[in-house]
C-alpha distance (Angstrom), angle and dihedral (degrees) to the residues before:
residue distance angle dihedral
X1 . . .
X2 3.79 . .
X3 3.80 91.2 .
X4 3.81 91.4 47.5
X5 3.80 90.5 51.5
X6 3.80 92.0 48.6
X7 3.83 91.1 48.6
X8 3.80 91.7 49.4
X9 3.78 90.9 50.2
X10 3.81 92.0 48.5
X11 3.81 94.2 47.7
X12 3.80 93.2 47.3
X13 3.80 96.9 49.5
X14 3.78 114.6 139.5
X15 3.79 113.7 -18.5
X16 3.82 95.7 -33.3
X17 3.80 95.2 120.4
X18 3.80 92.3 45.6
X19 3.79 91.8 51.5
X20 3.80 90.7 47.7
X21 3.81 88.1 52.4
X22 3.81 90.8 49.5
X23 3.80 90.1 53.7
X24 3.82 93.6 61.8
X25 3.79 110.7 123.6
X26 3.81 94.6 -150.9
X27 3.80 130.3 72.0
X28 3.78 111.0 -87.6
X29 3.78 140.0 -179.9
X30 3.79 122.9 -152.6
X31 3.83 105.6 -144.4
X32 3.77 111.7 -163.7
X33 3.81 148.8 157.6
X34 3.79 128.7 -142.4
X35 3.81 87.1 -132.1
X36 3.80 93.4 62.3
X37 3.81 106.1 22.5
X38 3.79 120.9 82.4
X39 3.79 121.2 -122.4
X40 3.82 88.4 -118.3
X41 3.82 90.5 57.7
X42 3.80 91.4 47.0
X43 3.81 89.6 52.1
X44 3.82 91.2 46.9
X45 3.81 90.0 55.3
X46 3.80 91.0 52.8
X47 3.81 96.2 40.2
X48 3.81 91.5 53.1
X49 3.83 97.4 36.8
X50 3.79 92.3 -124.2
X51 3.78 118.2 176.8
X52 3.79 105.9 -106.6
X53 3.76 144.6 154.3
X54 3.78 126.8 -157.7
X55 3.78 119.5 -140.4
X56 3.79 122.1 -153.8
X57 3.79 102.5 -142.5
X58 3.82 108.4 102.1
X59 3.79 93.1 -132.2
X60 3.76 137.5 107.5
X61 3.82 89.5 -138.4
X62 3.83 108.3 55.1
X63 3.81 91.0 162.7
X64 3.81 86.9 66.1
X65 3.81 102.3 34.6
X66 3.83 97.8 40.0
X67 3.81 109.6 12.3
X68 3.82 95.3 162.8
X69 3.80 94.3 55.7
X70 3.79 90.7 43.7
X71 3.80 91.9 50.4
X72 3.80 90.5 47.8
X73 3.81 91.4 52.3
X74 3.81 90.8 48.2
X75 3.80 92.6 49.4
X76 3.82 91.8 49.6
X77 3.77 90.6 49.2
X78 3.81 94.4 49.5
X79 3.80 91.2 46.0
X80 3.80 89.1 53.2
X81 3.81 93.5 53.7
X82 3.80 99.2 37.5
X83 3.80 116.3 107.9
């Protein structure tokens, strides 16, 4: 586990993960909470105009703690990108 943690830290240095996310060639929605998302990530979303939606449940697992709100956000997103 230690090696995995060190690899994850190395790979995610700076904004590398954010830029990888930006390079996706499919529609995407970044679903996040202020309780579990760093200020730097929140600023990255704004600075790069990434499609995102904040959820209010202070949990890392909104699909478990608030499945109805999560499903509603997913449906709205898919409706917005459907032809």
